[in-house]
N, C-alpha and C positions, 0 to 999 in steps of 0.2 A: 610594776609600773615603770621603773627606771629602764628596764630592758626594753620594754615596748617603746618608750620615748626615744631611746637611742636607735632602735631599729627604724622608727619613723624618720628620724633625722638622716640616717644612712640612706634610706630609700629616696628621700628628697634630694640628697646629693647625687644619687645615681641618675635620676631624671635630668638634673642640671647637666651632668656629665655627658649624657646622651645628646642633649641639644647643643652642647659645646662642640661635640664631634660633628654634628650636622652642620653647624655654623662654619666649622673648619673646612668641611667638604664643599659647601656652597661658595665660600670665599675662593677656593682653589679652582672652581670650574665656571663660575658665572662672572663675566666681564663687568657687570654693573657693580658688583661688590669689590672687584679688584680696582676699578677706577675711582670709587669713592673711599677705598682704603678702610672699610668698616671692619672692626675686629670680629672674630668668631663669637665672642661673648655678646656683642651687640646684636649680631644677626640671629644667633640662637635664642637670645632673650626675647626679641620681638616675635620670633616664630612661636615660642612657647606661650607668650602672652596672648597672641591672636588665635592660638589653637586651644586655649584653656577656658575655664569657666568664667573668668573675669569678663571677657569680651562677649561670650555666648550666654551669659546670665545663667550659669548652672549647667550648660551644655558643653560641647567640645570634649576634650580629653577629660576622663574621670579623675581629676586631681583632687585628693582629699583637702578639705579646708585647712587642716592642720599643717599641710605642706605649704600652703599659701601664706599662712601666718609665719611659718618658719622662714620662708624666703623673704618676707617683708622685713623681719628683724635681723636676719643673718648678716646683711651688709654692714650694719652698724657694729657688729661684733668683729667681723673679719678685718674691717678697715683699721682697727686699733693697732694690730701688729704691723700693718702696712705703713701707717703714719709713723709709728714708733721707730721703724727701721731706717728712716730717712737719714739721721746723722751717722749711722753705723758705717765705719770705713770711710767717712768723709775726709777728703784731703784737698787742699787748695794749692799744693806745691806745683801742680801741672799748669798753673795759670801763666807761667813765664815770669821773668823777673825784671821786665822793663816797665818804665813808667807808662808807656803807651799801652801795653797789654792790660795793666791794671785799670787805666782810664777807660779802655774799651769795654772791659767787664762791668765797670760801674755804670757806664752809659747804657749798656744793654739791659742791665738789671733795672735801672731807673725807667727805661721805656716799658718794660714789662709791668712795673708797678704803676706807671701812669695809666696804661691801658686798663689795668685791673680796677683802679680807682674810678676812671671814667665809666666803665661798665657798671660799677656799683651805683654811680650817680644816675645813669640812665635807668637802672632798675628802680631807684627811689623816685625818679621823675615819673615813671610809668605808674607806680603805686599812687602817687599824688593825683595823676590825671584820671585814673580809673577806679579809685577806691570806693567812690560812692555809687557809680553805675554798676560795678561788678562785685561789690561787697568783698573787697580784697582783705586778706589777713595781713597782720602787721609786717611780716618780713617778706611779703611778695615783692619780687624784684631782685633780691640778692641772688636768686637762682641764675640770673644772666651771667654774672661774673664767675660764679662757682662752676657753672656748666661749661662756659666758653674757656676759661683759663684753667679750670680744674679737671674737666673731663668727666666721664661717666663714673669714675671711682669716687669723685667728690660728692656725687649724689648720695652715695652710701655714707660718707663722712657726715654730711648735713643731716641725713635721715637719722643716723644713730645719735647724733647730738640732740636733735629735737625730740626724739623718742625718750632719751634719757632725762630730759627736763619736763616730760609729759606735755609737750606742745601738741595741741589737738590736730593741727594741720600737717603733721610730720610726713605722712604718706603722700599727700598731695605735693608738698614742697619737694620731697625726694623725686616724685614723678616729673615735676616741672623741670627740675635740674637735669634729669635724664633727657628730657625733650630738648632743652637748650644745648646739652652736650652733643646730642645727635645732629642737630641743626649745624652746630659749630664745626663738628668733625667733617661733615660733607662739604660745607662751605669753604673750610680751610684748604681742602684738596682742590676743589673745582676752581675757586677764585685764585688760589696760589698758582696753579698751572697756567691759567689765562694770563696772570700778571707776568709770569716768567716769559711766556711766549712774546708778549707785547714788548717787554724790556729787551729781549734778545733781538727782536726785529729792529728796534730803535738803536741798537748798539750800546745800550746802557749797562749790560752785564760785563763783568771784569774778566771772566775766564772763558766763557763759551760764546760762540756766535749762533749756535743752534742748540736748543735744550736737548739734553740727553733723555733717552727713554727710561722710564722707571724699570729697574731690574725685574725680570720675570718672577724670581723667587720672592722679592719684596711685594709684588703685586698679588701673587697667589697666596702668600703667607706660609708657604712650605718650601723646603729645600730638599729636592730629590737626589741631588748629586752628593754622594758621601764625601767626596774630596773637598766640597765647599761647606760642609756642615761644621759649624763652630762649636767649641767647647762651651758647656754651660757653667763652668767654673772650675777653680783649682781645688784639689783635694788637700786641704790644709791640715787635716788630721788623718790618722790611719784607722781604717775600719776595725782593726783588732781592738781598738779602744772605743772609738765612737765615730760614726759616719760624719763626714764633713757637713752634710746637709742637716743632720740632727744637731750638730754643734752650733750651727748658725741659727737654727730655729730656737734653740735653747737660750741663746744670748738675747734674741728678740723677745721671747716670752718672759725672760727674767726682767727686762725693762718694763714690760706690760704688767707683770706681777707687782713690782715696786710701785708702779703708777696707781694700780687699784688700791694698794694699801694707803698710799698718800691721799688719794681722793676720799677714801673712807674716813681717814682721820680729819681731813678738812671739813667734811660734812658732819661728822660727829661733834666737832667743836664749833661748828657754824662760823668759821673764819670769814670775816667780811670780804667782799669784793671777789673772792675766788671760789665761792661755793657752787657757782654755775659753770665753772670751767669743765669741759668734757675730759674724760679719762685720757684720750689720746694726746691732749695738750701736756698733761703730766708726763705721759710716756715719751714724748719727743724731747722734753727737757731732761728726763732721766737718762735717755739714750745719749744725749750730749755728754753727760757725766761718765757713762759707761765707756763711750768711745774715747774720751780723754784719758780715762784710767788705763784702757788697753794700750794707748799710745805711750803713756808714761812708763808702763811696765815693759815696753819694747815688744809687745805681743801683736802688733798690728799686722804682722805677716800671716797671722792665723785667720784674719778676716779677709774674705774674698768678695769684692763688690759684685761680681757676676753671680755668685751663688746667692747672695742676698737678694739681688734683683730677680732671680728665678723664683725664689720663695714668695716675695711680695707680688710678683707678676701672677703667680698661680692663685694666690688669695684674692687679688684684684679681679681676675677673670671670673671667679665664683661670685664675688660681691656684685659685679656688674650684671651678670646674667640673672642672679637672684632678684636684684632691684628692679630690673626691667620686667621679668616674668610676673612679679607681684604688683606692678604699677596699677593704681586705681584709675584706669584710663578714662572712665566716664566722668569722674570727678575732675581730672586734669582738663578734659575738654571744655568744662564749664569756664575755664580761664583762657580759652584759645585766642580771643581777641587781644587782650593785653599781652599775652605770650608772643603772638606774632608781631605785634607792634614793637615791643622792646627788643625782640630778636633781630628784627630788620634794622632798627636804629642802631643797635649794638654792632651789627656787622659793618654797616657803613662807617660808623665812628671809629671802630677798631682799625679798619683798613686805612682810613685817612690818617689816623694817628701814627700807625706804624710806618707808613710810607713817608709822611712828612717829617717825622722825627728822625728817621734813619737818614734821610737826605740832609737834614739840618746838622745832626751830630756826626755823621760819617760822610761828608761830601766827596772825599776822594779815597775812601777806605772801604771798598766792597759794600757800598750802600744798598744795592739791590739784593745781594746775597744775604746781608744782615736783615733786610726788610722781610724777605720771603721766609727766612728762618723764624723770626719773631712773630710773623703772621701765623705761621703754622702752630706755634705754641699758644699764642694769645686767643686763638679760636679753636684749635684742636688739642693735640697732646704732644709730648716730647718727640715721639717717633715720627709724627706728622711733620714736625719742624725739620728733623734730620732728613726725612725723605725728600722734602722740597729743596733743601740745601743740596742734596746729592744730584738733583736735576740740573742745578746751576753750577755746581762744583763737583763733578763726578768723582774725582780722586782726592777730594778734600785738601787741595793745595793751599787754600786760603787759611788765615787764622780764625775764620768765623766759627768753625765747629768748636775749637778749643775755648775761645772766648765765651761762646754761648753755653757750653757745658758747665763752665765754672759759674757763670751768672745764674744758670738754672740751679746749681747746687746751693747757692745762697738763697735763691728765690723759694725753693721748696719748703724749708722750715719757716721762712717768713710768712708764706701763704697759709700754712696750717696754724701758725700762732695767731695771725690776724683774723682768721675766719671766725672763731667764736667771739672775738671782740666785736666785730661788725654785726654779727647776728644778735648778740646781747644788746647792742645799742638799738637795733630796730625793735626788739621785743620790749625793752624797758625804757626807751626814750621816744621822742617824737621823730617823725620823718624829717622835719625841718632841721632839728639840731644834729641829727645824724648826717644830713647832707652838708651842713656847715663844717663838721669835723672832717668829713671826706674831702671837702674842698681844700681845707688846710693841708691835708696829706698830699693832695695833688700839687699844690704850690711848692711844698717842701721837696717832693720828688723831682720836680723840674729844676729847682735851684741846685740840688745836689748834682743832677746830670749836667747842668750848665757849668758848674765849677770844675767838672772833669774834662772839659774841652781843652 
């Protein structure tokens, strides 16, 4: 039976891989996917979903039901090492050593946090407005912030967490997060480019007078020129002992293993307040300790951030395509009215917040460049933010990329640590009390940003 199960799992991965390749090809040849900057995992995932038995009610591609079940639960497993790896190799020494650079990093971090909190409030407000007419489940609405600011990978994080606590609506919530992430990704690119063009024509941009074109390789998602192909990472170990890739995977899985042991002990002894914390929260805390130990022992040169990113990127690609391919589309469509409502309000509010706050906190310090970068992150993903910044700052002459990268390095662990807290509040508390706590967080974030002026 074990051999059969492993073979089934392997075959399920094979089909995901085939559609990842199809998504890669379509991104490279179709302008619509290039202009919207959709990743191959998203393109392939939706193709597999719409070609499979979920949409065609048993028809379409003859995909075994066991594969669909595997795809549905797979993202929650794969995302554990992805989240765990966040602190590995983390350094803040590149932030610069001036008071101004630290101040800019704090302000950019706080703007991200403010937008995140407002998106949560919009989701809670939507739940309050529609909970009776559409019979909404307790956490409906959190998917707005997690999809917009977290992206498609966070759908897997949320789904895995909810599945782990036996939350009945976990598949629907994972699907709705995927939907908001897709809406956000497309809007980030479209609205971002329009904003850049308007600001350039008005003479508000600091570096360019005419927006540069998106590089062809970035648009297509492939690099055909061997001279421009970048290294995927440094070989910090010799393959006569261990492959560098294997070494990095082992460090990540070590932290995951310790996290599973800690979670098992907590659940065995029923330690109050933390029994509902997901395993990846333990993993990210453990990895902070592992990373600190590596630095203390002077072994930080053995860790390559690029290699780590390649590992987590590959796992995220599979997590995303699996989550989309197994999305219960019919169940998700039952919530289409509140979904469209909160997505629209969320887009407008996020845009206004980013633009107004950047103008307020950075009046004479690349306000437009910072705004378009933060917009790309707060609605899309990190690479969307970098792509939009590159249009306004083609050679990255401004300090925006450096400030933003460090702010994002701080933001990533904060996001994954606060996520289960907010979800648990919505499950075990009332919408009103959660909204009040969120408002307090909003005020604190603004005060911190204000003191950094």
